[in-house]
N, C-alpha and C positions, 0 to 999 in steps of 0.2 A: 485584530482578526480573533474573534470567538467562534469556537464550535461546540456544538452540544455534546457532552460525554456522559455516557453511564458506566458503572462498575459492573462487571460480569461475575457470575459464578464459575466456580473451577470446574464443575460438571457441565459446562456448556456444550450443547449438541447441535448439529446442523440438519435440517430436515430438507431434502431436495424433492421439490415438485415438478410436475410437467410445465413447460412455457406456454403461457397464453398466446393465441394467434389472434391479436385484435387490431393490428395496424392498418390503417387505411393505404390505399395505394399512393395517394399523394404524399402521405407522410414517409413512406419507404423511399419515393424518389427523392424527397428531401434529404434523407439520411444518407442515400447513395451519392448525391451531388456533393453533399459536405465531405464525405469520404474521399472521393476522387480528387476534390479540390486539395485537401490536405496531403494526399499522397503525392502532389506536385512538389511540395516542399520537404516532405518526409517519405522517400519512396521506399523505406524498408519497414513501413507501417504493416502490421500483420493483424488480419481480422480473425483473431483467435476466439475461443469461447471463454467468457467470464462470468463469474456468479453474481447474479441479481438478487438483493435482499428485498423480500416482499413484507416480512415482519420481523421485527426484533425485540426480544426481552432479555433480562438478565441471564436467563438459561437455556435460550433457544433462538436459533436463526432459521427461518424459513425462507427459501427463495429457489431460483431456478436459473439454470445456464442460458446464456444469450450471446449475441455476437458483440464483438468489441466495437464495431462501427456505430451502434447505437450509443454506447458510452462516450465515444468522441463527438458524435452530433450534439448530444445534450451538454457536453463541455463546451463546445463552440457556441451553442445557442441555449442557455439555461432556460428560456422560456419554453422549450419543448419538453420540459418535466411535467408539465400538465398532461401530455399525451404519451410520452415514452414511460414516465415513472420509474427511471433507471436509479437505483441505488447500488452501485457496485460495491462488492466486497473487496476489502484489501488487507493486507497484514503489515504491521510495522513493529520491528523490534527495537528495543533499547538495550544495547549490549553494555555492560560495565566491566572495564578491564581494571587492572590494579591501579593504574593512573587516574581512572574516572569514567565517564560516559562519553561513547563515540558518538559524534554527529558528523553529517556531510553536507556540503553545500550543493544543492541540485544544479546541474549542468546548465549553462547558459542558453543551450539550444533545445532544452526540455521542452516537450509538447504542454506540460501542465506545471505551473509554479517555479519557473526558472530562477535561479539565484537564492531560493529560500533555503534555510538550513533545516534538516530534519535528522532523526536517527535512522541510520541504515542497519539492517536491510529493510527494505520496503517495497511493496508491490501488489498489483491486483491479483486475487485470487483467480487463476486461470486453469483450464482444463489441460493438464499436461499429459502428452502421450495419449490423448483420448480418454483419460481417467475422468469418471463421473462422480467419485468420491471427493468430499471436501474434508481435508485433514489439515487444520491451519498450521500446526507446528512444521509439518513436512513443506507447506507452501513457503513458510519463512525460511527454512533450512536451504531450499531450492534457491530462493533470493540472496540469502548470505553467500552461496557459492558463486552465484552468477555476477553479483555486485561487488564483492569483496575478496572473493578467493578463499573463504573459510569453509572448511568442512564440518560435517555433524560433530565430529569428536572435538572441534575447537569450542563448541557452545555447551553450556551447562545449565541445566534445570529451568527449562523455559515455563513461565507461568502467564497464562492467559488473564488480563486483568480488566480490559476496558474496551468500550466501543465509541469511537468518535466520528460524528458524521459532518462533513465538510458543508458549510452553509449553502454555498452556490451550486456545486456540483452534484452534492448528496452522496459522494462516496462515503463509504463506513470503514474507518480504520479500525482493525482489531489489534489492540496494543498487547504486545508481549514482551516480559522482562526475560533477560538472559544474562549470564555472566561467561566470562572467558578467563582462562588463566594466561593466555598471551598478553604481552606488554603492548602498548600503543605502537611502539617502534615495529614490532612484529606484525602487527595487524596492518600498518602502513606499507610494510614491505610486501606483503601478500596482496595488497589492493594494487599497488603499482605493477607487480609482476601479471596481476590477473588482466591488467588493462582493459578495464571495464569504463566507459564513459558516462555511466549514470551520474557521477558526482564529478565536480571540478576540483574540490578539496574535502580533505578529511582533517578533523581536529579532535582533541579529548578535552572535555570540560569536567574539572574536578567537583564543581558546585553549579546549583540551578542558577546562581548570579553571574555565572561566567558565559551563559548562553548568548549567541548575538541576538540583537534586537529583532530580527526578522526569521526567528525561529519558530516553526509551525506549531499550532496549539496542541496536536497530538503528542509530540515530543515532550512539550512543556509539561503536559499533564503526566506522561509516564515518569518523568523524572521527579515531579512532586510526590508520586504515589509509589516511588521505589521503596521496596522492603526486602530485608534479607531472610 
């Protein structure tokens, strides 16, 4: 599995534009049909607002807010990309603790890439509490709290370094490096107490060569490009 990655400037900015209204009635119906079918198996699915990337360079992301159901439809049927052109923005952190790099095994019941290893926290950039701004580090902190039970004061010196586009789904991961003074055992205890089902397992890898074979490309790239 290989995904295209570019390095980003530290002065990266996000430009939000109005969403285009160009979907045909037949395409909207197909999206809604996929959504209703998926909800039969995942009744807790929520059709929130996610950020869709229209253009990306090393110092600028331009895009607009759209509904999650369009992302899901394209994930289920990648051929819809020619009409939907969804490139959903996501954040993914690589946390280094004193013992090494934190990685998690995606839950077996995940809608996307179950059983693969990646570096948590990670998640789609979404409109939280109706907020229209896109602040990537705040999105990552929210994911860290939801997935791992970590608070902002646990995480040190976030550095945005990369953008990785998934080949089939066109999800764009913004890679962010972070440190924590918590030990892996402390992180594990907070994660278990938090009782989030995003990951079936957490582990700590001291070196790149320790990664499981089915570790996602974004995490591999972040570990290869770690810098203090």
